C-alpha positions in Angstrom: 36.2 -145.4 -64.0 36.2 -144.1 -67.6 39.4 -142.6 -69.0 39.3 -140.9 -72.4 42.2 -140.4 -74.8 41.9 -138.0 -77.7 44.1 -136.3 -80.3 44.7 -136.5 -84.0 44.0 -139.9 -85.4 47.7 -140.6 -85.8 48.4 -139.6 -82.2 45.8 -142.0 -80.9 47.0 -144.8 -83.1 50.5 -144.4 -81.6 48.9 -145.4 -78.3 46.4 -148.0 -79.5 48.1 -150.4 -81.9 45.5 -151.6 -84.4 46.7 -155.1 -84.9 47.3 -156.5 -81.3 46.9 -154.8 -77.9 49.8 -156.8 -76.7 52.2 -154.6 -78.7 52.5 -152.3 -75.8 54.5 -155.0 -74.0 57.6 -154.1 -76.2 57.6 -150.5 -75.0 59.8 -149.1 -72.3 58.7 -148.8 -68.6 56.8 -151.0 -66.2 53.1 -151.9 -66.2 51.2 -152.7 -63.1 47.8 -154.4 -63.2 45.5 -154.8 -60.2 48.4 -153.7 -57.9 50.9 -156.2 -59.3 53.5 -156.2 -62.1 51.7 -157.1 -65.3 51.9 -160.8 -66.1 51.1 -161.4 -69.8 50.2 -165.0 -69.3 47.8 -164.5 -66.5 46.5 -161.0 -67.0 45.9 -160.8 -70.8 42.6 -162.7 -70.3 41.4 -160.0 -68.0 41.7 -157.4 -70.7 39.2 -156.6 -73.5 40.3 -154.6 -76.5 38.0 -153.3 -79.2 39.9 -151.7 -82.1 38.4 -149.1 -84.4 39.1 -151.3 -87.4 37.1 -154.4 -87.4 39.2 -157.3 -86.0 36.9 -160.2 -86.8 37.3 -163.2 -89.2 35.2 -162.2 -92.2 34.3 -165.6 -93.5 33.7 -167.3 -90.1 30.1 -167.8 -88.9 29.2 -165.2 -86.2 28.1 -167.7 -83.5 31.2 -169.9 -83.9 33.4 -166.8 -83.9 32.0 -165.5 -80.7 32.4 -168.9 -79.1 36.0 -169.2 -80.3 37.0 -165.7 -79.1 35.4 -166.3 -75.7 37.3 -169.6 -75.2 40.6 -167.8 -76.2 39.9 -165.6 -73.2 39.7 -168.6 -70.9 36.0 -169.3 -70.8 34.8 -172.9 -70.9 32.4 -173.9 -73.7 29.3 -174.1 -71.4 29.9 -170.7 -69.8 30.8 -169.1 -73.1 27.6 -170.4 -74.8 25.5 -169.1 -72.0 27.0 -165.6 -72.1 26.9 -165.4 -75.9 23.2 -166.3 -75.9 22.5 -163.6 -73.2 24.3 -160.9 -75.1 22.8 -161.9 -78.5 19.3 -161.7 -76.9 20.1 -158.3 -75.3 21.4 -156.9 -78.6 18.7 -158.6 -80.7 21.3 -160.7 -82.5 19.7 -164.2 -82.2 19.2 -164.5 -85.9 22.8 -163.7 -86.7 24.3 -167.0 -85.5 24.9 -168.6 -88.9 25.7 -165.3 -90.7 29.2 -164.3 -91.7 30.9 -161.1 -90.8 30.9 -160.2 -94.5 27.1 -160.2 -94.4 27.0 -157.4 -91.7 26.8 -153.7 -92.1 29.4 -151.6 -90.3 27.0 -150.9 -87.4 26.0 -154.6 -87.0 29.7 -155.5 -87.1 30.4 -152.9 -84.4 27.7 -154.5 -82.1 29.2 -157.9 -82.7 32.7 -156.7 -82.0 31.6 -155.0 -78.7 30.0 -158.3 -77.6 33.0 -160.4 -78.3 35.2 -157.8 -76.4 33.2 -157.9 -73.2 32.0 -161.6 -73.1 34.6 -162.6 -70.6 33.7 -159.6 -68.3 37.2 -158.0 -68.5 38.7 -156.0 -65.6 40.2 -153.5 -68.1 38.3 -152.6 -71.2 40.0 -150.6 -74.0 37.6 -149.1 -76.6 38.8 -147.3 -79.7 35.9 -145.4 -81.4 33.3 -147.8 -80.1 30.4 -145.9 -81.6 31.7 -145.7 -85.1 29.0 -146.7 -87.6 26.2 -147.0 -85.0 22.8 -145.3 -85.2 21.6 -143.3 -82.2 19.6 -146.3 -80.9 22.5 -148.7 -80.9 24.9 -146.1 -79.7 22.7 -145.7 -76.6 22.5 -149.4 -76.2 26.3 -149.8 -76.1 26.7 -146.7 -73.9 24.3 -148.2 -71.3 26.4 -151.3 -71.3 29.6 -149.3 -70.8 28.0 -147.6 -67.8 27.0 -151.0 -66.4 30.4 -152.5 -66.8 32.0 -149.5 -65.1 29.5 -149.7 -62.2 30.5 -153.3 -61.8 34.2 -152.5 -61.4 35.6 -152.5 -65.0 38.1 -149.8 -65.7 37.5 -148.4 -69.2 39.9 -146.6 -71.5 38.0 -144.9 -74.2 39.7 -143.4 -77.3 37.6 -141.1 -79.5 37.3 -137.7 -81.2 33.6 -137.3 -80.3 33.8 -134.8 -77.5 30.1 -134.8 -76.6 30.4 -138.5 -75.8 33.4 -137.9 -73.6 31.5 -135.3 -71.6 28.7 -137.7 -71.1 30.6 -140.8 -70.3 34.1 -140.2 -69.0 35.5 -139.4 -65.5 39.0 -138.4 -66.6 40.6 -137.3 -69.9 44.0 -137.4 -71.5 44.7 -135.1 -74.5 47.4 -136.3 -76.8 49.0 -134.2 -79.6 51.5 -135.8 -82.0 52.2 -138.5 -79.6 52.7 -136.3 -76.5 50.4 -135.8 -73.6 49.5 -132.1 -73.3 46.6 -132.3 -70.8 45.0 -134.7 -68.3 42.7 -134.6 -65.4 39.1 -135.1 -64.4 36.5 -133.8 -66.9 35.1 -131.4 -64.3 38.5 -130.1 -63.3 39.7 -129.6 -66.9 36.5 -127.6 -67.8 36.9 -125.6 -64.6 40.6 -124.8 -65.4 39.7 -123.4 -68.8 36.6 -121.4 -67.8 36.6 -117.8 -69.0 34.2 -116.3 -66.4 31.3 -116.2 -68.8 27.8 -116.2 -67.5 24.4 -116.6 -69.3 21.8 -114.3 -67.7 18.1 -114.9 -68.5 15.4 -112.3 -68.2 11.6 -112.2 -68.4 12.4 -109.3 -70.8 15.7 -107.7 -71.7 16.6 -104.8 -69.5 17.6 -101.4 -70.8 21.3 -101.1 -71.5 23.5 -99.6 -68.8 27.2 -99.1 -68.2 28.9 -101.6 -66.0 32.3 -101.8 -64.3 32.0 -105.4 -63.4 31.1 -107.1 -66.7 30.9 -106.7 -70.5 28.1 -108.0 -72.7 29.4 -110.5 -75.3 26.2 -111.2 -77.2 22.4 -111.3 -76.9 20.2 -114.3 -77.8 16.5 -113.9 -77.3 15.9 -112.9 -73.6 19.5 -114.0 -72.7 22.7 -112.1 -72.3 26.1 -113.7 -72.3 28.4 -111.6 -70.2 32.1 -111.8 -69.3 33.0 -110.8 -65.8 35.9 -108.4 -65.7 39.1 -109.1 -63.7 38.8 -108.5 -60.0 35.0 -108.9 -59.9 32.8 -111.8 -58.7 29.6 -113.3 -60.0 27.7 -112.0 -56.9 28.7 -108.4 -57.8 27.3 -108.9 -61.4 24.1 -110.3 -60.1 23.6 -107.5 -57.6 24.3 -104.9 -60.3 21.5 -106.3 -62.4 19.2 -106.4 -59.4 20.0 -102.8 -58.6 18.9 -101.8 -62.1 15.5 -103.7 -61.5 16.4 -106.2 -64.2 13.8 -109.1 -64.2 16.3 -111.9 -63.9 15.1 -115.5 -64.0 18.4 -117.4 -64.4 22.1 -116.8 -63.9 24.4 -119.7 -64.9 28.1 -120.0 -65.6 29.0 -121.1 -69.2 31.9 -123.6 -69.0 33.8 -124.4 -72.2 33.1 -127.6 -74.0 35.9 -130.2 -74.3 35.8 -129.6 -78.1 36.6 -125.9 -77.5 39.4 -126.8 -75.0 40.9 -129.4 -77.5 40.9 -126.9 -80.4 42.4 -124.2 -78.2 45.2 -126.3 -76.8 46.2 -127.8 -80.1 46.1 -124.5 -81.9 48.2 -122.9 -79.1 50.9 -125.5 -79.4 50.9 -125.4 -83.2 51.2 -121.6 -83.1 54.1 -121.7 -80.7 56.1 -123.7 -83.3 55.5 -121.3 -86.1 
């Protein structure tokens, strides 16, 4: 499962403390983990947390640091070394072993931080802007690993402002504005809830204009019309109306709003209510 949090940077940082993911233990309420009340001593080793700001020791050698962090999560030295070597090969990091974090670019540091976060195969993985500083190739590399972890049973909480990544990766979303939840649900359900009954109709060639009681034309792009269905009408009626006018239709698809559009609309609506 992938769960996404978004909001203004300050809103998200209220939920993901940048210094230590155990800070949430001081907040009110109860936490249950794997069906039981959360036990910090036993359960903290089953969690992986990757902050947006680099949380690595700048002057420590990379190989030694990866080993140290893996052992902090309860791995023995033999298993930790085996896993580190596997991940370093997978991410083409073999030559980095004796480098220091100071020697790495932001993207290289992000790869290292991801590896140290998932070395112990966490049951719960919290990622704050995991693709920051990465080029498209390395973004896809980490994205593929996120999918694999989820497929193998890891629950992933993913905080970002990159909506296109959310639509591609996540199952559910939570929208936070100024520290308050204003929207949550599955990605497909949220997009469906905010649809505006807009359809994109493609033609071999654009038909002659005609008056319609079932839709209005919003715009024309090439051989496509974007139309909005009027209240009380259904898509089948619009399609039939085009066919009755002998329009050479080759496609008829609903246009759902992007999460970016939904985010802007919801936050703008809330801000306008307070004016």
